[in-house]
Structure formats: C-alpha cells, structure tokens
MDAnalysis code that builds the backbone (N, CA, C; Angstrom):
import MDAnalysis as mda
import numpy as np

u = mda.Universe.empty(684, n_residues=228, atom_resindex=np.repeat(np.arange(228), 3), trajectory=True)
u.add_TopologyAttr("name", ["N", "CA", "C"] * 228)
u.add_TopologyAttr("resid", np.arange(1, 229))
u.add_TopologyAttr("resname", ["MET", "GLY", "PHE", "GLY", "GLU", "ASN", "LEU", "GLN", "TYR", "LEU", "ARG", "LYS", "MET", "MET", "ASN", "LYS", "MET", "THR", "GLN", "GLU", "GLU", "LEU", "ALA", "GLU", "LYS", "ILE", "GLY", "VAL", "SER", "ARG", "GLN", "THR", "VAL", "SER", "LYS", "TRP", "GLU", "VAL", "ASN", "ALA", "ALA", "TYR", "PRO", "GLU", "MET", "ASN", "LYS", "LEU", "ILE", "GLU", "LEU", "CYS", "GLU", "LEU", "PHE", "SER", "CYS", "ASN", "MET", "ASP", "GLN", "LEU", "VAL", "ARG", "GLU", "ASP", "MET", "ASN", "VAL", "ASN", "ASP", "GLU", "ALA", "TYR", "SER", "ASN", "ILE", "ARG", "VAL", "GLU", "GLU", "LYS", "ALA", "PRO", "PHE", "ASP", "TYR", "ILE", "ARG", "TYR", "THR", "VAL", "ILE", "SER", "THR", "ASP", "PRO", "GLU", "THR", "ASP", "ALA", "ILE", "ASN", "ARG", "MET", "ASN", "THR", "LEU", "ALA", "GLN", "ASN", "LEU", "GLY", "ILE", "LYS", "PRO", "ASN", "ILE", "ILE", "GLY", "TRP", "ASP", "PHE", "PRO", "PHE", "LEU", "SER", "GLN", "GLU", "GLN", "ILE", "ASN", "VAL", "TYR", "ASN", "MET", "HIS", "GLY", "TYR", "THR", "ALA", "ALA", "LEU", "ILE", "LEU", "ASP", "GLY", "GLU", "PRO", "SER", "GLU", "ASP", "LEU", "LYS", "PRO", "GLN", "VAL", "ILE", "HIS", "GLN", "ASN", "LYS", "GLN", "CYS", "TYR", "ILE", "ALA", "ILE", "THR", "ILE", "LYS", "GLN", "PRO", "PHE", "ASP", "ALA", "PRO", "PHE", "THR", "ILE", "ILE", "PRO", "ASN", "ALA", "TYR", "LYS", "THR", "LEU", "MET", "THR", "HIS", "MET", "GLN", "VAL", "ASN", "GLY", "ILE", "ALA", "HIS", "LYS", "CYS", "ASP", "LYS", "LYS", "ILE", "ILE", "GLU", "CYS", "PHE", "GLU", "LYS", "GLU", "TYR", "THR", "ALA", "ASP", "GLY", "ILE", "ASP", "CYS", "MET", "ASP", "ILE", "TYR", "ILE", "ALA", "ILE", "GLU"])
u.atoms.positions = np.array([
    [-22.652, -11.980, -0.785],
    [-21.489, -12.482, -1.232],
    [-20.965, -12.890, 0.762],
    [-20.329, -14.293, 1.190],
    [-20.252, -14.515, 1.993],
    [-19.087, -14.422, 2.255],
    [-18.433, -14.984, 3.865],
    [-17.306, -15.540, 4.383],
    [-16.433, -15.963, 3.680],
    [-17.019, -17.314, 2.704],
    [-16.494, -17.864, 2.007],
    [-16.041, -17.425, 0.264],
    [-16.678, -16.683, 0.442],
    [-16.162, -15.709, -0.949],
    [-15.455, -15.043, -0.884],
    [-15.239, -14.355, 0.050],
    [-14.589, -13.256, 0.631],
    [-12.829, -13.565, 0.638],
    [-13.155, -15.058, 1.717],
    [-11.627, -16.072, 1.704],
    [-11.114, -16.401, 0.627],
    [-11.476, -16.916, -0.371],
    [-11.609, -17.113, -1.564],
    [-10.983, -16.429, -2.506],
    [-11.677, -15.340, -2.400],
    [-11.277, -13.917, -3.616],
    [-10.082, -13.067, -2.408],
    [-9.452, -13.421, -1.463],
    [-8.168, -12.591, -0.670],
    [-7.446, -13.808, -0.957],
    [-7.405, -14.744, -1.362],
    [-6.688, -15.756, -1.195],
    [-5.428, -15.905, -2.027],
    [-7.151, -15.747, -3.635],
    [-5.974, -15.530, -5.046],
    [-5.495, -14.137, -5.072],
    [-6.287, -13.112, -4.321],
    [-5.567, -12.008, -4.587],
    [-3.936, -11.574, -4.441],
    [-3.378, -13.025, -3.066],
    [-2.359, -13.028, -2.550],
    [-1.684, -14.074, -3.280],
    [-0.784, -13.395, -4.787],
    [-0.243, -14.059, -5.283],
    [-1.302, -15.486, -5.744],
    [-2.267, -15.469, -5.761],
    [-2.821, -16.945, -6.178],
    [-2.643, -17.846, -5.241],
    [-2.560, -17.902, -3.957],
    [-2.140, -18.898, -3.321],
    [-3.442, -19.685, -3.695],
    [-2.901, -21.087, -3.582],
    [-3.349, -22.235, -2.926],
    [-4.064, -22.460, -2.088],
    [-5.186, -23.587, -2.090],
    [-5.948, -23.847, -0.507],
    [-4.839, -24.554, 0.050],
    [-3.833, -25.242, -0.740],
    [-2.777, -26.106, 0.523],
    [-2.126, -25.096, 0.980],
    [-1.852, -23.993, 0.478],
    [-0.873, -22.586, 0.854],
    [-1.130, -22.734, 2.238],
    [-2.694, -22.137, 1.958],
    [-3.774, -21.246, 3.346],
    [-3.526, -21.998, 4.433],
    [-3.500, -23.692, 4.080],
    [-4.082, -24.255, 5.386],
    [-2.674, -24.393, 5.957],
    [-1.251, -24.931, 5.130],
    [-0.158, -24.865, 6.057],
    [-0.067, -23.332, 6.991],
    [-0.197, -21.718, 5.931],
    [0.073, -21.181, 6.840],
    [-1.081, -20.849, 8.305],
    [-2.224, -21.827, 8.059],
    [-3.118, -21.088, 9.585],
    [-3.547, -22.593, 10.016],
    [-2.650, -23.336, 9.734],
    [-2.611, -24.714, 10.921],
    [-3.007, -25.383, 10.791],
    [-4.265, -25.689, 9.085],
    [-5.418, -26.562, 9.214],
    [-5.753, -27.512, 7.987],
    [-6.458, -28.600, 7.756],
    [-6.145, -29.685, 6.426],
    [-6.903, -28.619, 4.954],
    [-6.512, -28.563, 3.722],
    [-6.688, -28.149, 2.710],
    [-7.855, -28.080, 3.118],
    [-8.854, -29.315, 3.312],
    [-10.065, -29.803, 3.299],
    [-10.901, -28.799, 3.963],
    [-10.364, -28.483, 5.032],
    [-11.132, -27.061, 5.874],
    [-10.928, -26.257, 5.177],
    [-10.092, -25.855, 4.771],
    [-10.093, -24.484, 3.663],
    [-11.062, -24.459, 2.823],
    [-11.217, -25.767, 1.733],
    [-12.029, -25.848, 0.845],
    [-13.853, -26.199, 1.353],
    [-14.013, -26.114, 3.002],
    [-15.432, -26.355, 3.492],
    [-15.217, -24.443, 4.011],
    [-14.467, -23.997, 4.311],
    [-14.786, -22.367, 4.724],
    [-15.106, -22.062, 2.816],
    [-14.245, -22.198, 2.210],
    [-14.938, -21.462, 0.824],
    [-16.383, -21.501, 0.310],
    [-16.928, -23.096, 0.668],
    [-18.135, -22.925, 0.244],
    [-19.239, -22.602, 1.253],
    [-19.186, -22.484, 2.252],
    [-19.790, -22.177, 3.477],
    [-19.899, -23.402, 4.019],
    [-19.812, -24.518, 3.851],
    [-20.304, -25.565, 4.619],
    [-19.507, -25.768, 5.648],
    [-18.608, -24.816, 6.300],
    [-18.177, -24.997, 7.709],
    [-17.444, -23.735, 7.878],
    [-17.613, -23.270, 9.101],
    [-16.775, -22.012, 9.551],
    [-15.540, -21.701, 10.531],
    [-15.013, -21.145, 10.241],
    [-13.902, -21.099, 11.288],
    [-13.809, -20.809, 12.789],
    [-12.844, -21.001, 13.733],
    [-12.846, -21.055, 14.758],
    [-12.734, -19.273, 15.378],
    [-12.790, -18.432, 16.224],
    [-12.602, -17.139, 16.394],
    [-10.587, -17.179, 16.697],
    [-9.935, -17.747, 16.604],
    [-8.926, -17.574, 16.957],
    [-8.381, -18.069, 15.265],
    [-8.941, -18.496, 14.502],
    [-8.437, -18.813, 13.211],
    [-9.582, -17.935, 12.118],
    [-10.120, -17.035, 12.688],
    [-10.365, -15.567, 12.136],
    [-9.666, -14.629, 12.557],
    [-9.227, -14.735, 13.630],
    [-8.020, -13.366, 13.997],
    [-6.966, -13.914, 12.873],
    [-6.622, -14.953, 12.836],
    [-5.235, -15.415, 12.170],
    [-5.802, -15.243, 10.570],
    [-6.599, -15.888, 10.070],
    [-7.273, -14.739, 8.646],
    [-7.327, -13.580, 8.666],
    [-7.626, -12.854, 9.533],
    [-7.330, -11.485, 9.109],
    [-6.011, -10.948, 9.066],
    [-4.943, -11.132, 10.307],
    [-3.965, -10.834, 10.031],
    [-2.996, -10.792, 8.355],
    [-3.101, -12.276, 8.197],
    [-2.648, -12.717, 6.943],
    [-3.366, -11.898, 5.893],
    [-4.401, -11.250, 5.954],
    [-5.181, -10.925, 4.670],
    [-5.098, -9.382, 4.931],
    [-4.777, -8.909, 6.175],
    [-4.192, -7.515, 6.348],
    [-5.591, -6.667, 6.310],
    [-6.748, -7.669, 6.733],
    [-8.172, -7.348, 6.696],
    [-8.797, -7.259, 8.017],
    [-9.779, -6.381, 8.387],
    [-10.753, -6.746, 9.733],
    [-11.822, -7.413, 9.754],
    [-11.996, -7.962, 10.894],
    [-13.307, -9.238, 10.870],
    [-15.061, -8.905, 9.553],
    [-14.974, -8.029, 10.339],
    [-16.116, -6.974, 9.371],
    [-16.472, -7.338, 8.147],
    [-15.052, -6.743, 7.005],
    [-14.294, -7.029, 5.895],
    [-14.587, -8.449, 5.579],
    [-14.058, -8.891, 6.403],
    [-14.256, -10.739, 5.597],
    [-15.040, -11.275, 5.874],
    [-16.167, -11.265, 7.369],
    [-17.466, -11.741, 7.080],
    [-18.564, -11.199, 6.587],
    [-18.116, -9.593, 6.156],
    [-19.768, -9.395, 6.001],
    [-19.716, -8.554, 4.868],
    [-18.868, -7.670, 4.220],
    [-18.657, -7.104, 3.437],
    [-18.758, -7.527, 1.694],
    [-18.684, -7.587, 0.761],
    [-18.736, -7.800, -0.455],
    [-17.439, -7.248, -1.333],
    [-16.470, -8.209, -0.810],
    [-14.587, -7.926, -0.812],
    [-14.761, -8.165, -2.626],
    [-15.356, -9.139, -3.534],
    [-15.273, -9.637, -4.743],
    [-15.977, -8.592, -5.432],
    [-15.401, -7.329, -6.107],
    [-16.178, -6.587, -6.727],
    [-15.838, -6.953, -8.000],
    [-15.006, -7.543, -8.482],
    [-14.989, -8.269, -10.093],
    [-14.117, -9.647, -10.060],
    [-14.862, -10.597, -9.936],
    [-13.924, -12.574, -9.786],
    [-13.003, -12.534, -10.938],
    [-12.804, -11.583, -12.300],
    [-11.932, -12.003, -13.001],
    [-10.518, -10.763, -12.384],
    [-10.860, -9.741, -12.156],
    [-10.106, -8.461, -12.213],
    [-8.859, -8.956, -11.605],
    [-8.103, -10.044, -10.825],
    [-6.740, -10.140, -10.178],
    [-6.667, -11.034, -11.400],
    [-6.621, -11.213, -12.109],
    [-5.648, -12.330, -12.727],
    [-5.095, -11.338, -14.315],
    [-5.449, -10.247, -14.114],
    [-4.503, -9.450, -15.049],
    [-3.851, -7.724, -14.419],
    [-3.552, -8.287, -13.105],
    [-2.889, -7.313, -11.920],
    [-1.484, -7.715, -12.495],
    [-1.083, -6.293, -13.005],
    [0.668, -6.609, -12.651],
    [1.184, -5.222, -12.072],
    [2.108, -5.376, -11.912],
    [3.151, -3.642, -11.801],
    [4.361, -3.587, -12.899],
    [4.227, -2.450, -13.179],
    [5.018, -1.731, -14.486],
    [5.474, -0.984, -14.342],
    [6.896, -0.711, -14.178],
    [7.743, 0.740, -14.834],
    [7.509, 1.247, -15.760],
    [6.862, 3.059, -15.358],
    [7.124, 3.495, -16.124],
    [8.437, 4.734, -16.341],
    [8.781, 4.640, -17.761],
    [10.542, 5.083, -18.052],
    [9.323, 6.427, -17.490],
    [10.640, 7.711, -17.471],
    [10.158, 9.063, -17.378],
    [10.032, 9.719, -18.582],
    [9.154, 10.604, -18.392],
    [8.213, 10.757, -19.624],
    [7.832, 12.625, -19.423],
    [7.561, 13.633, -20.442],
    [7.517, 14.966, -19.963],
    [5.804, 14.805, -20.592],
    [5.028, 15.491, -20.397],
    [3.871, 15.566, -20.825],
    [2.844, 17.142, -20.188],
    [1.982, 17.536, -20.779],
    [1.110, 18.835, -20.672],
    [-0.013, 18.799, -20.083],
    [-0.673, 18.979, -19.208],
    [-2.117, 18.720, -19.017],
    [-3.160, 19.416, -18.960],
    [-4.148, 19.212, -18.966],
    [-5.701, 20.535, -19.147],
    [-6.465, 19.759, -18.158],
    [-6.475, 20.697, -17.205],
    [-7.795, 20.665, -15.904],
    [-9.164, 21.109, -16.652],
    [-10.398, 20.323, -16.603],
    [-11.898, 20.707, -16.468],
    [-12.434, 20.510, -15.531],
    [-13.428, 21.433, -15.085],
    [-14.313, 21.490, -14.239],
    [-15.308, 21.566, -14.831],
    [-16.750, 20.456, -15.199],
    [-17.636, 20.639, -15.369],
    [-18.406, 19.408, -15.025],
    [-19.738, 19.369, -16.110],
    [-20.212, 18.302, -16.261],
    [-19.918, 16.682, -16.445],
    [-19.617, 17.405, -17.311],
    [-18.793, 16.139, -17.990],
    [-17.299, 17.139, -18.794],
    [-16.425, 16.931, -17.539],
    [-14.770, 17.081, -17.595],
    [-14.157, 16.695, -18.512],
    [-14.629, 14.722, -18.326],
    [-13.450, 14.043, -19.560],
    [-13.290, 14.238, -20.911],
    [-14.303, 14.730, -21.655],
    [-14.297, 14.555, -23.328],
    [-13.969, 16.019, -22.976],
    [-14.077, 17.098, -22.567],
    [-13.762, 18.401, -22.841],
    [-12.210, 18.171, -22.844],
    [-11.723, 17.798, -21.803],
    [-10.677, 17.846, -21.398],
    [-9.371, 16.810, -22.561],
    [-9.833, 15.384, -22.838],
    [-9.586, 14.766, -23.789],
    [-9.486, 15.373, -24.916],
    [-10.574, 15.886, -25.335],
    [-10.480, 16.862, -26.798],
    [-9.596, 17.772, -27.105],
    [-9.394, 18.419, -25.957],
    [-8.275, 19.412, -25.853],
    [-7.012, 18.975, -26.044],
    [-6.664, 17.583, -25.430],
    [-5.862, 17.508, -25.591],
    [-5.311, 16.737, -27.237],
    [-6.384, 15.911, -27.716],
    [-6.117, 15.232, -28.709],
    [-6.271, 16.617, -29.636],
    [-6.630, 17.704, -29.972],
    [-6.287, 18.497, -30.814],
    [-5.077, 19.521, -30.508],
    [-4.452, 19.338, -29.062],
    [-3.026, 19.713, -29.088],
    [-1.827, 19.011, -29.940],
    [-2.561, 16.978, -29.776],
    [-1.496, 16.104, -30.306],
    [-1.686, 16.691, -31.805],
    [-2.631, 16.971, -32.480],
    [-2.696, 17.627, -33.807],
    [-1.862, 18.113, -33.945],
    [-2.224, 19.606, -33.719],
    [-1.691, 20.470, -33.597],
    [-0.227, 20.487, -33.955],
    [0.497, 19.735, -33.005],
    [1.970, 19.143, -32.805],
    [2.991, 18.017, -33.435],
    [1.418, 17.644, -34.221],
    [1.820, 16.364, -35.457],
    [2.391, 15.053, -34.670],
    [1.882, 14.794, -34.043],
    [2.154, 13.504, -32.737],
    [1.153, 12.375, -32.551],
    [1.652, 11.104, -32.275],
    [0.140, 10.639, -31.989],
    [-0.485, 11.097, -30.593],
    [-1.764, 11.167, -30.277],
    [-2.253, 11.288, -29.642],
    [-2.167, 10.230, -27.988],
    [-1.002, 10.007, -27.321],
    [-0.905, 9.643, -26.142],
    [-1.345, 9.938, -24.738],
    [-2.302, 9.749, -24.351],
    [-3.222, 10.555, -23.652],
    [-3.552, 9.712, -22.236],
    [-3.583, 10.127, -20.859],
    [-3.706, 9.830, -19.946],
    [-4.881, 10.558, -18.879],
    [-5.449, 10.079, -18.009],
    [-6.150, 11.318, -17.651],
    [-6.448, 10.808, -15.770],
    [-6.876, 11.681, -15.109],
    [-7.303, 11.368, -13.709],
    [-7.797, 12.125, -13.195],
    [-8.840, 11.793, -12.052],
    [-9.729, 12.861, -11.320],
    [-9.350, 13.889, -10.583],
    [-9.438, 15.155, -10.688],
    [-10.073, 16.803, -10.292],
    [-10.377, 16.595, -9.103],
    [-10.044, 16.239, -7.759],
    [-10.545, 16.359, -6.500],
    [-10.851, 17.745, -6.010],
    [-10.215, 18.819, -6.194],
    [-10.031, 20.210, -5.438],
    [-11.536, 20.867, -6.472],
    [-12.745, 20.171, -5.883],
    [-14.038, 21.383, -5.856],
    [-14.287, 21.295, -4.423],
    [-15.505, 22.873, -4.618],
    [-16.178, 23.398, -3.538],
    [-17.323, 22.479, -3.607],
    [-18.037, 22.221, -2.214],
    [-19.342, 21.371, -2.312],
    [-19.955, 22.063, -2.751],
    [-20.233, 23.136, -2.801],
    [-21.209, 23.678, -3.729],
    [-21.393, 23.289, -5.276],
    [-20.133, 23.462, -6.211],
    [-19.546, 22.759, -7.458],
    [-20.054, 21.473, -7.561],
    [-20.194, 20.682, -6.530],
    [-20.660, 19.301, -6.795],
    [-21.781, 18.935, -6.068],
    [-22.621, 19.378, -4.815],
    [-23.698, 19.272, -4.964],
    [-24.740, 19.845, -5.463],
    [-24.329, 21.184, -5.733],
    [-25.526, 22.015, -5.895],
    [-25.212, 22.177, -8.085],
    [-24.281, 21.930, -8.124],
    [-24.350, 21.749, -9.690],
    [-23.881, 21.044, -10.179],
    [-23.719, 19.513, -9.419],
    [-22.995, 18.362, -10.297],
    [-22.374, 18.515, -11.350],
    [-21.118, 19.191, -10.628],
    [-19.723, 19.114, -11.374],
    [-18.920, 17.936, -10.614],
    [-18.163, 17.558, -11.610],
    [-16.564, 16.947, -10.854],
    [-15.409, 17.489, -11.963],
    [-14.032, 17.277, -11.358],
    [-12.941, 17.779, -12.248],
    [-11.977, 16.374, -12.414],
    [-11.876, 16.988, -13.779],
    [-10.793, 15.919, -15.020],
    [-9.458, 16.357, -15.361],
    [-8.315, 15.599, -14.744],
    [-7.229, 16.018, -15.947],
    [-7.005, 15.227, -16.786],
    [-6.621, 15.969, -17.904],
    [-6.399, 15.064, -19.283],
    [-4.799, 15.552, -19.326],
    [-3.888, 14.381, -20.072],
    [-2.180, 15.222, -20.159],
    [-2.040, 14.133, -21.426],
    [-0.947, 15.074, -22.144],
    [-0.574, 14.135, -23.682],
    [0.870, 14.013, -23.192],
    [1.202, 12.936, -23.460],
    [2.566, 12.357, -22.875],
    [3.431, 12.926, -24.714],
    [4.516, 13.620, -24.118],
    [5.203, 14.527, -25.202],
    [6.153, 13.465, -26.210],
    [6.215, 13.628, -27.618],
    [6.874, 12.928, -27.744],
    [8.433, 13.286, -28.116],
    [9.264, 13.080, -27.618],
    [10.524, 14.068, -27.908],
    [11.041, 15.557, -27.036],
    [11.961, 15.768, -27.602],
    [12.472, 17.527, -26.699],
    [11.011, 18.180, -27.390],
    [10.230, 18.731, -26.419],
    [8.859, 19.590, -26.540],
    [10.043, 20.944, -27.497],
    [9.447, 21.801, -28.152],
    [9.482, 23.263, -28.820],
    [9.542, 24.326, -27.446],
    [10.188, 25.209, -27.657],
    [10.737, 26.447, -26.707],
    [9.484, 27.182, -26.291],
    [8.475, 27.072, -27.017],
    [7.240, 27.980, -26.605],
    [5.968, 26.737, -25.403],
    [6.124, 25.729, -25.712],
    [5.862, 24.916, -24.744],
    [6.808, 24.405, -23.687],
    [7.645, 24.983, -23.601],
    [8.488, 24.580, -22.214],
    [7.901, 24.900, -20.986],
    [7.232, 26.215, -20.876],
    [6.945, 26.710, -19.673],
    [5.705, 25.772, -19.087],
    [4.866, 24.817, -20.456],
    [3.644, 24.137, -19.344],
    [4.303, 22.666, -19.617],
    [5.170, 22.472, -19.705],
    [5.889, 21.214, -19.995],
    [6.312, 20.345, -18.548],
    [5.628, 19.334, -17.622],
    [5.846, 18.848, -16.741],
    [6.557, 17.532, -16.830],
    [7.788, 17.232, -15.906],
    [8.844, 16.276, -16.097],
    [7.900, 15.027, -14.796],
    [7.971, 13.851, -14.938],
    [8.001, 12.582, -14.542],
    [9.235, 11.852, -14.616],
    [9.702, 11.772, -13.602],
    [10.692, 10.460, -13.363],
    [10.456, 9.184, -13.547],
    [11.224, 7.912, -13.505],
    [10.689, 6.538, -13.233],
    [10.039, 6.198, -12.326],
    [8.778, 5.847, -12.171],
    [7.583, 5.209, -11.079],
    [6.905, 4.158, -11.896],
    [7.353, 3.514, -10.323],
    [6.592, 1.522, -10.203],
    [4.888, 2.253, -10.567],
    [3.989, 1.467, -11.035],
    [2.923, 1.038, -10.546],
    [2.308, 0.487, -10.928],
    [1.330, -0.378, -10.018],
    [0.627, -1.338, -9.970],
    [-0.298, -1.106, -10.573],
    [-0.666, -2.194, -11.956],
    [-2.059, -1.912, -12.819],
    [-3.101, -3.153, -13.079],
    [-4.305, -2.155, -13.705],
    [-5.224, -3.574, -14.276],
    [-5.807, -2.948, -15.532],
    [-5.728, -3.811, -16.096],
    [-6.953, -3.890, -17.596],
    [-8.209, -4.168, -17.295],
    [-9.285, -3.606, -17.605],
    [-10.733, -3.140, -17.712],
    [-11.246, -3.643, -19.048],
    [-12.389, -4.224, -19.726],
    [-12.740, -4.317, -20.542],
    [-14.255, -3.528, -20.304],
    [-14.571, -2.734, -21.935],
    [-15.966, -1.963, -22.222],
    [-15.657, -1.672, -20.788],
    [-14.938, -0.755, -19.908],
    [-15.456, 0.094, -18.895],
    [-16.646, 1.192, -18.943],
    [-16.920, 1.416, -20.225],
    [-17.849, 2.351, -20.132],
    [-19.889, 1.509, -20.447],
    [-19.593, 0.515, -20.323],
    [-20.542, -0.184, -20.366],
    [-21.686, 0.305, -18.938],
    [-21.094, 0.192, -17.768],
    [-21.057, 0.921, -16.615],
    [-20.285, 1.652, -15.620],
    [-19.977, 2.608, -16.037],
    [-18.489, 3.585, -15.654],
    [-18.420, 3.285, -14.538],
    [-20.005, 3.824, -13.905],
    [-19.914, 4.398, -12.733],
    [-19.877, 3.744, -11.626],
    [-20.128, 1.889, -11.927],
    [-19.819, 1.311, -11.342],
    [-18.426, -0.017, -11.450],
    [-18.260, -0.327, -12.842],
    [-16.752, -0.739, -13.371],
    [-15.724, -0.085, -12.979],
    [-15.571, 1.063, -13.425],
    [-13.937, 1.751, -12.924],
    [-13.671, 2.133, -11.230],
    [-14.980, 2.606, -10.783],
    [-14.154, 2.200, -9.519],
    [-14.288, 0.630, -8.585],
    [-14.761, 0.196, -9.036],
    [-14.534, -1.422, -8.915],
    [-13.169, -2.041, -8.896],
    [-12.708, -1.506, -10.068],
    [-11.166, -1.532, -10.919],
    [-10.284, -0.879, -9.777],
    [-10.392, 0.048, -9.222],
    [-9.631, 1.032, -8.562],
    [-9.623, 0.075, -6.697],
    [-10.788, -0.254, -5.958],
    [-11.091, -0.802, -5.319],
    [-10.122, -2.596, -5.526],
    [-10.407, -2.941, -6.302],
    [-10.020, -4.210, -6.924],
    [-8.079, -4.282, -6.062],
    [-7.576, -3.059, -7.223],
    [-6.191, -2.884, -6.865],
    [-6.057, -2.728, -5.545],
    [-6.556, -1.448, -4.601],
    [-6.546, -0.922, -3.246],
    [-6.468, -2.823, -2.312],
    [-7.059, -3.620, -3.033],
    [-7.413, -4.437, -2.407],
    [-6.232, -5.360, -2.200],
    [-5.854, -5.402, -3.343],
    [-4.120, -5.975, -3.579],
    [-3.099, -5.746, -3.168],
    [-3.099, -4.215, -2.786],
    [-2.303, -3.999, -2.186],
    [-2.171, -4.507, -1.031],
    [-3.262, -4.359, -0.563],
    [-3.596, -4.304, 1.036],
    [-2.766, -5.477, 1.361],
    [-3.570, -6.650, 0.661],
    [-3.285, -8.077, 1.162],
    [-1.703, -8.800, 0.811],
    [-1.087, -7.861, -0.498],
    [0.192, -8.370, -0.441],
    [1.221, -7.031, 0.017],
    [0.417, -6.521, 0.749],
    [1.716, -5.200, 1.646],
    [2.233, -4.558, 0.798],
    [1.596, -4.137, -0.201],
    [2.552, -2.596, -1.116],
    [1.605, -1.348, -0.907],
    [2.692, -0.659, -0.514],
    [2.303, 0.716, -0.150],
    [2.135, 1.735, -1.688],
    [1.019, 2.486, -1.299],
    [0.825, 3.325, -2.364],
    [1.565, 4.341, -2.063],
    [2.207, 5.392, -3.297],
    [3.063, 6.877, -3.097],
    [2.606, 7.801, -2.969],
    [2.661, 8.298, -2.306],
    [2.146, 9.933, -2.443],
    [2.926, 10.324, -2.402],
    [3.161, 11.595, -3.753],
    [4.676, 12.522, -3.718],
    [3.456, 13.397, -5.143],
    [3.933, 14.777, -4.301],
    [3.669, 15.713, -5.682],
    [4.211, 15.834, -6.866],
    [5.108, 15.251, -6.623],
    [6.098, 14.914, -7.907],
    [5.857, 13.910, -9.047],
    [4.858, 12.980, -8.662],
    [3.832, 12.039, -9.507],
    [2.626, 12.236, -9.757],
    [2.668, 11.673, -10.932],
    [1.370, 11.301, -10.675],
    [0.909, 9.967, -10.160],
    [-0.250, 10.102, -9.404],
    [-0.059, 9.280, -8.095],
    [-1.092, 8.398, -8.639],
    [-1.951, 8.410, -9.775],
    [-3.296, 7.654, -10.516],
    [-3.362, 8.190, -11.578],
    [-3.429, 7.124, -12.206],
    [-4.289, 7.538, -13.979],
    [-4.896, 6.306, -14.619],
    [-5.438, 6.716, -15.358],
    [-6.368, 5.980, -16.493],
    [-5.706, 6.116, -18.007],
    [-5.960, 5.016, -18.834],
    [-5.330, 5.304, -20.180],
    [-6.619, 4.343, -20.747],
    [-7.251, 5.316, -21.976],
    [-8.422, 4.755, -22.992],
    [-7.624, 3.954, -24.447],
    [-8.194, 2.738, -24.565],
    [-7.288, 2.644, -25.984],
    [-7.879, 1.376, -26.281],
    [-8.260, 1.090, -27.664],
    [-8.978, 0.216, -28.310],
    [-7.991, -1.244, -28.419],
    [-8.125, -2.032, -28.051],
    [-7.640, -3.129, -28.679],
    [-9.006, -4.435, -29.307],
    [-8.664, -5.362, -30.563],
    [-9.097, -5.658, -30.991],
    [-10.364, -5.548, -31.260],
    [-10.813, -4.290, -31.462],
    [-12.659, -3.650, -31.796],
    [-12.733, -3.670, -29.867],
    [-12.228, -3.993, -29.276],
    [-12.666, -3.474, -27.745],
    [-12.387, -2.511, -26.949],
    [-13.030, -1.605, -26.104],
    [-12.785, -0.179, -25.693],
    [-11.835, -1.346, -24.624],
    [-10.639, -0.910, -24.021],
    [-10.379, -1.183, -22.678],
    [-9.667, 0.104, -21.997],
    [-9.356, -0.145, -20.717],
    [-8.725, 1.193, -19.779],
    [-7.538, 0.102, -18.973],
    [-6.852, 0.903, -18.925],
    [-5.322, 0.462, -17.804],
    [-5.514, 1.644, -17.265],
    [-5.825, 0.832, -15.714],
    [-6.074, 1.559, -14.599],
    [-4.832, 1.430, -13.928],
    [-4.149, 2.607, -13.129],
    [-2.288, 3.041, -12.528],
    [-2.120, 2.927, -11.289],
    [-1.758, 2.556, -10.446],
    [-1.778, 3.242, -8.922],
    [0.292, 2.925, -8.565],
    [0.068, 4.915, -8.400],
    [1.401, 4.586, -8.009],
    [2.173, 3.597, -6.008],
    [3.374, 2.689, -6.996],
    [3.232, 2.431, -5.482],
    [4.795, 2.748, -5.272],
    [5.121, 2.066, -3.518],
    [6.218, 2.503, -3.219],
    [8.015, 1.355, -4.163],
])
C-alpha cells in the first residue's frame, strides 16, 4: 500500500469526495490528484501538510501505513439512530466466551417466548494472567427485550436511551474473524477521524456492539460505534 492508494481511500471516506473536489480544496488540478493516486507523481511538502490537515491524519499514516484495510467497506457505512430499549446482559470470560454468552441469551429468549434479538461486545476487564497465561478473553451478550419485562426480571434489566451510532455491515465475518472484524472497526474509526465524528464515551450507553444475522443465506455482522 502506498501514498496514492491511501489518498484515494481517504478521499472516498470523506463523503465520497471526488478528485475535482479534492483538487479544489488543495489548490491543484484534477489531473494532479489523479497522478498522485496512481503514484505517478508526489506532492510537495506543503501540499502533504494540507492533505494531512484535511484528512485529520499524520504524515506517517498518509505516506507509509496501509490505511485501506477493506476497499469496499466505506460503501455501506451509515449513521443509525437506535430507539430506547431494555436489555439483559451476560458476560463470560473463557477461551471461547462468545459461544457461551450467546447461547445463554438464546436460552433466555426461548424461556421468555420471544424472538432472540441478541447483540454483543468485548469485555475488556481481564487480568494479564487470564490473557497471557490462560489465553482467555471476555465477551458480553445482551438480549434486547420485547415489551415490558416481568417483575422477576426487572432487577436484571438495563435501560438505554435513544442513541446515534455509526455502523457498517460485513459479510462472511467468520471466514477470517481475527482480521475481518478488527478491520471493520478500524474502517469505522478512520471514517470518523476523516469526517470529524466524535466517539461517545458514556457508561450509561453501550459504546460499541456487534449483531450477527443471516441475509439471503449469507452470514453477516453489523458493527456499531456510539457517536456524539
């Protein structure tokens, strides 16, 4: 990955900016931008600085890093407003916590007689011994409730108010989960950085989560990050 590919990626991430629009902002011709993007020419230092300021990145990222972790990912990034909802969560710390946590929520949904509307996210509060010695990690699964919870469930219920999230859909996430899923998060964070979208950090909300489902026989996952 070179400067030209990174520039093209960042341009598209900024609300699908055209070469003409970028050229106008930087004060060069469209042909110059085109040459930059195919690595047929290289901008002068002052133009590099302007590009870094425009895309909210540093020069090392722009020139050296592989920023384009998923060349199609930007096409389905969107902002969604989630309505208020109630949920019950369950956290597991093990070598395979996702399966255990999600199965627990599926069983709860079956016992309640409701459709299993389940989301999940990593649980980060582990000791170094759990991580390095026992190869454990943590995962929280949450069942979103349908309707008013029963009295015996109310002590476990958590309420979340209306919240905006930036989201992306990835297909076949489990073909290479330790690459595809982290890259999707990285793509969202890059989009937020380039477009000046702030991540919302608040203990009263779920700051990020994943939702697995099947569409037209294809395994899919939506990834959400809370934004201001």
